[in-house]
C-alpha positions in Angstrom: 138.6 66.2 104.8 135.4 65.2 107.0 134.8 61.5 105.9 131.0 61.8 106.1 128.9 61.7 103.4 128.0 64.3 100.9 126.2 67.4 101.7 124.0 69.7 100.1 124.6 73.7 101.4 123.0 76.7 100.5 125.3 79.7 100.3 124.8 83.1 100.3 127.4 86.3 99.9 126.5 89.8 100.8 127.1 92.7 102.8 124.2 93.6 105.7 125.2 97.4 106.5 123.0 100.2 104.9 124.4 101.4 101.5 126.6 98.3 100.1 125.3 97.4 96.1 125.9 94.0 97.1 123.3 93.9 100.2 121.6 90.2 100.9 118.6 91.0 103.0 118.3 86.7 103.6 121.6 87.2 105.2 120.3 90.0 107.2 117.6 88.1 107.9 119.4 84.9 108.8 121.9 86.3 111.0 120.9 89.7 112.3 124.6 90.8 111.7 125.0 94.1 110.3 128.3 94.5 108.4 129.5 96.8 105.2 131.7 94.4 103.4 130.4 91.1 102.0 130.9 87.6 103.7 129.5 84.4 102.9 126.7 82.4 104.7 126.6 78.6 104.6 123.8 76.9 106.0 124.3 73.0 106.1 121.2 70.8 104.8 120.4 67.7 106.9 120.5 64.9 105.0 117.5 64.6 102.3 115.6 68.0 103.9 115.7 70.8 101.9 114.1 73.0 104.6 116.1 72.6 108.2 119.1 73.2 108.7 122.1 71.1 110.1 124.3 73.8 111.2 125.0 77.2 109.9 128.1 79.3 109.6 129.2 82.4 108.8 132.6 83.2 107.4 134.2 86.8 108.5 137.7 88.1 107.8 139.5 88.9 111.4 138.5 92.2 111.3 134.5 91.3 111.9 135.5 88.1 113.8 134.9 88.9 117.5 131.8 91.7 116.6 130.3 89.0 114.4 130.9 86.2 117.5 128.8 88.6 119.9 126.4 90.0 117.3 124.9 86.8 115.2 122.0 85.0 116.0 122.5 82.0 118.1 123.2 78.6 116.3 125.0 80.4 113.5 128.7 79.6 114.0 130.8 82.5 113.4 134.5 81.2 112.0 137.3 82.8 110.5 137.6 82.6 106.8 141.4 83.1 107.0 141.7 80.1 108.7 140.8 78.2 105.4 142.9 80.3 102.6 145.9 78.7 100.7 148.0 79.8 97.8 145.3 80.5 95.8 143.4 82.1 98.9 140.3 79.9 97.5 138.9 79.8 101.0 135.1 79.3 100.9 136.0 76.4 98.6 138.5 74.7 100.9 135.7 75.2 103.8 133.1 73.4 101.6 135.4 70.7 100.8 136.1 70.2 105.2 132.4 70.0 105.2 131.8 67.9 102.9 129.6 69.5 100.6 129.1 68.2 97.0 126.4 70.3 96.2 125.3 74.3 96.7 122.3 75.9 96.3 122.6 79.7 95.5 120.3 82.3 94.6 119.8 83.6 91.2 121.5 86.5 92.1 124.6 85.2 93.1 127.6 87.0 91.4 128.7 84.8 88.0 132.1 85.4 88.5 131.6 83.6 92.1 129.4 80.8 90.4 131.7 79.9 87.5 134.7 79.5 90.3 132.5 77.5 92.5 131.0 75.5 89.7 134.8 73.9 89.3 134.4 72.4 92.2 130.9 71.9 93.1 127.4 70.9 91.5 125.8 74.2 91.7 122.2 74.7 91.6 120.7 78.4 91.1 117.1 79.1 93.0 114.7 81.9 92.7 113.3 84.1 95.0 111.9 83.3 97.8 115.4 81.6 98.8 114.0 81.6 102.2 110.6 80.9 102.0 109.9 82.0 105.8 111.2 85.4 105.2 107.8 86.0 103.7 105.9 84.9 107.0 106.5 87.8 109.2 107.4 87.6 113.6 105.5 89.5 116.2 108.8 91.9 116.7 109.2 92.3 112.4 105.6 93.4 112.1 106.3 95.9 115.3 109.1 97.1 113.3 107.5 97.6 110.0 104.7 99.0 112.0 107.0 101.2 113.8 108.2 102.5 110.1 104.6 102.7 109.4 103.8 105.5 112.3 106.9 107.5 111.2 105.8 107.9 107.9 102.2 108.8 108.6 103.7 111.8 111.1 105.9 113.1 108.3 103.0 112.9 105.9 101.0 114.9 108.5 103.6 117.6 108.7 103.5 118.2 104.5 99.7 118.4 104.4 99.6 120.7 107.7 102.3 122.6 105.5 99.8 122.6 102.3 97.2 123.8 104.6 99.6 127.2 105.3 99.9 128.0 101.7 97.3 130.1 99.7 96.6 129.5 96.3 97.4 132.4 93.7 96.8 131.6 90.0 97.3 127.6 89.4 100.3 127.8 92.4 100.5 127.2 95.5 102.3 129.8 97.3 104.0 130.0 100.9 104.2 133.3 102.7 101.1 136.1 103.2 102.8 139.2 103.6 104.8 140.8 101.7 105.0 140.1 97.8 108.9 139.8 97.8 108.2 137.2 100.8 106.3 134.9 98.5 107.6 131.7 97.8 106.2 129.0 94.7 106.0 125.7 96.7 107.9 122.9 95.0 108.4 119.1 95.1 111.5 119.4 96.6 110.7 121.5 99.5 107.6 119.4 100.4 110.0 116.0 99.9 112.4 117.9 102.3 110.0 118.9 104.9 108.9 114.8 104.6 112.6 113.3 104.7 113.7 116.0 107.2 110.9 114.8 109.7 111.8 110.7 108.8 115.4 111.2 109.7 114.6 112.9 112.8 112.9 109.6 113.7 115.4 107.8 112.8 114.5 106.5 109.1 115.9 107.2 105.8 113.6 108.5 103.1 115.0 107.4 99.7 113.8 108.8 96.3 110.6 109.7 98.3 107.9 110.7 95.3 106.2 113.9 95.6 104.8 114.5 92.1 101.9 116.4 90.3 99.4 116.6 87.9 101.0 115.3 84.7 104.3 114.0 86.5 102.2 111.6 88.9 101.3 109.7 85.6 104.5 108.1 86.1 104.3 105.7 89.2 108.1 106.2 90.1 108.1 109.5 88.8 110.0 111.8 92.2 108.6 115.0 91.3 110.2 118.2 90.4 109.0 121.8 90.1 106.1 124.2 91.2 103.2 121.8 92.9 99.9 123.1 91.3 96.6 123.6 93.0 93.3 121.9 92.1 96.0 119.0 90.7 96.7 115.4 92.1 99.7 115.3 94.3 101.2 111.8 94.5 103.1 111.1 98.0 104.4 107.5 98.1 106.8 107.3 100.6 108.8 104.0 101.9 111.5 104.7 104.9 114.0 102.6 105.7 114.9 102.3 109.1 118.6 103.3 110.2 118.7 100.3 113.2 116.8 97.2 112.0 116.4 98.0 108.1 112.7 97.3 108.1 111.0 99.5 105.5 107.1 100.4 105.3 105.6 101.8 102.4 102.1 104.3 102.5 100.7 106.6 99.2 98.2 109.1 99.6 96.8 111.7 96.6 96.1 115.0 98.0 94.6 118.3 96.6 95.5 121.5 97.0 92.1 123.3 96.2 89.2 121.6 95.2 89.9 119.3 92.1 87.5 119.0 89.2 84.6 116.8 89.2 87.0 114.3 86.8 89.8 114.0 89.4 87.2 113.4 92.2 85.7 110.8 90.1 89.2 109.0 89.1 90.1 109.6 93.0 86.8 107.6 94.6 87.2 104.7 91.6 90.7 103.9 92.8 89.5 104.2 96.1 86.5 101.5 96.0 89.1 99.5 94.1 91.6 99.5 97.2 89.0 98.9 99.6 87.4 95.8 97.6 91.3 94.4 97.5 91.9 95.2 100.8 88.5 92.9 101.6 89.7 90.2 99.8 93.3 89.6 101.3 93.6 86.3 103.4 95.3 83.2 103.5 94.6 80.6 100.5 93.9 83.6 98.3 95.9 84.3 95.0 97.2 87.8 93.9 96.4 87.1 91.0 92.6 86.9 91.3 92.9 90.4 93.4 94.7 91.8 90.3 92.6 90.5 87.6 89.6 92.0 89.5 90.9 95.3 90.2 91.8 95.6 86.2 88.5 94.4 85.8 86.7 97.0 87.8 88.5 100.1 85.9 87.8 98.4 82.5 84.2 98.6 83.5 84.3 102.0 85.1 85.7 103.4 81.9 88.8 103.9 83.1 90.8 101.7 80.4 94.2 99.9 80.5 96.8 99.9 77.6 100.3 98.9 78.0 100.9 98.1 74.5 101.8 101.5 73.5 104.1 104.7 74.4 102.9 105.8 76.5 101.1 103.2 78.5 98.1 104.7 80.7 95.2 103.3 82.7 96.3 100.3 85.9 99.8 100.0 84.8 101.6 97.9 87.5 100.2 95.2 89.9 98.0 95.7 93.7 100.7 95.4 95.8 104.1 93.7 97.2 105.3 92.3 100.1 107.2 94.6 102.2 109.9 93.5 104.9 114.1 93.7 105.0 113.7 94.7 101.2 110.9 97.6 100.0 109.7 95.2 97.2 109.6 91.4 98.2 107.9 88.5 97.9 104.1 88.0 98.0 103.0 89.6 94.8 99.7 90.9 94.2 100.0 91.0 90.5 99.2 89.3 86.9 101.4 86.0 88.4 100.1 83.2 90.7 101.1 83.6 94.4 99.1 82.5 97.2 98.4 84.9 100.3 99.5 83.0 103.8 98.9 84.1 107.1 101.9 86.5 108.6 102.6 87.7 104.9 102.8 91.8 104.8 101.7 93.3 101.8 100.9 96.7 100.0 97.4 97.6 98.4 97.7 100.3 96.3 96.1 100.4 92.6 96.3 103.0 90.6 95.4 105.0 87.7 97.6 107.5 85.3 96.9 109.0 82.0 99.6 111.1 80.3 97.2 113.0 78.5 93.4 114.0 79.1 90.6 111.8 77.4 87.1 114.1 76.5 85.8 111.7 74.5 85.5 109.2 77.1 81.9 108.1 77.3 81.7 105.6 80.8 83.2 108.8 82.7 82.7 112.1 83.2 85.8 112.4 81.2 89.4 111.3 82.1 91.7 113.8 83.4 95.8 113.8 82.8 97.5 113.1 86.0 98.0 110.1 88.4 96.2 109.2 91.3 97.1 106.3 93.6 95.7 105.1 97.2 98.9 102.6 99.3 98.0 101.1 102.5 100.1 98.0 103.8 98.3 95.1 105.6 99.4 91.8 107.3 97.4 88.5 106.2 95.8 87.5 109.5 94.0 83.8 110.1 90.8 84.8 108.4 91.8 88.4 106.8 93.7 90.8 107.3 94.2 93.9 109.3 95.3 97.1 108.0 98.5 98.7 109.7 98.1 101.5 108.0 95.9 104.5 109.8 96.5 107.5 107.9 92.9 108.7 106.3 92.4 108.6 102.5 89.0 109.4 102.2 88.6 111.9 99.5 87.8 114.9 102.0 90.3 114.4 104.2 92.8 114.4 100.6 91.5 117.8 99.9 93.3 121.2 101.7 91.7 124.1 101.4 
């Protein structure tokens, strides 16, 4: 037994490869080691210091031991978990006791069974996200990876828009094929999503539940969309690809129209775009995300687009302005109704939207509110004096109308 003073340790458990339900972005961020089976990461804290690590250990089984030693970040000692097994197989307890640990800090998403087991031997403290606050401050390498993913999104969405340009409008449908009648195909959400996801895959990214939702379907912000796409109606494309190599994400939304939309839809689009541009202009270090959210919500109310979240279906501006992007698609910081101070190095989305399940022609402050949804989304990097937009794709209304 280690005779030193009792210690405190951060303890994480999870897998770091694509796919497992127990994926841990925190472990991947700390170790840069990808494995499909869960393992433990232990950060022994310096005495009296809850920020800097005294020593870090990656506990893995013999199957991954040698690879982990080669691939894990420097400064993390890789140890064979089997060296600490006894008849009860409680290797993590044995390892922590050997290190002189008395108190452990785990994320509030830690498995209940493991927590209850460890509580028998240690003081266990749950901590909410962010478990590693430094994760929200992106390095130059991380920013580059996010930008690479964003360029892949833009190429894929441009391809989808090119496809729509090659189509024609027949009554209210979008039709592909101009020659014989039997060759004409009604264009669907599924068809456009396949174009996007296939091109993302060829660039090394996974399109996971990519959204291509039209008309009233677009009034549900995360509805993937299905069935025919309709002319003159909003087609919301929200694409968030995952890098198969590095596990970094990007996130972009554009609302496009095949054929000229109504004046009401144009007005709705302009208000969303105005709100987004205003919000981007307010992003800088020290700004509270709640301040941005509150003012975007107020802008929509004053402009004649009320929000109601107390009845069903909800309508108006029914989600936050933005969220952090990195190894997770949704991670701190948040630009929403809770206080969260932005810092230099944050990468956040700015994505206001309006959603109405039913037409509201009686609205007197506008020309009337159409049914459907409109959203536009960019990613920005918080800089020393403001922010830099990582999204290069156009978003002006003229560019979003496809003849």
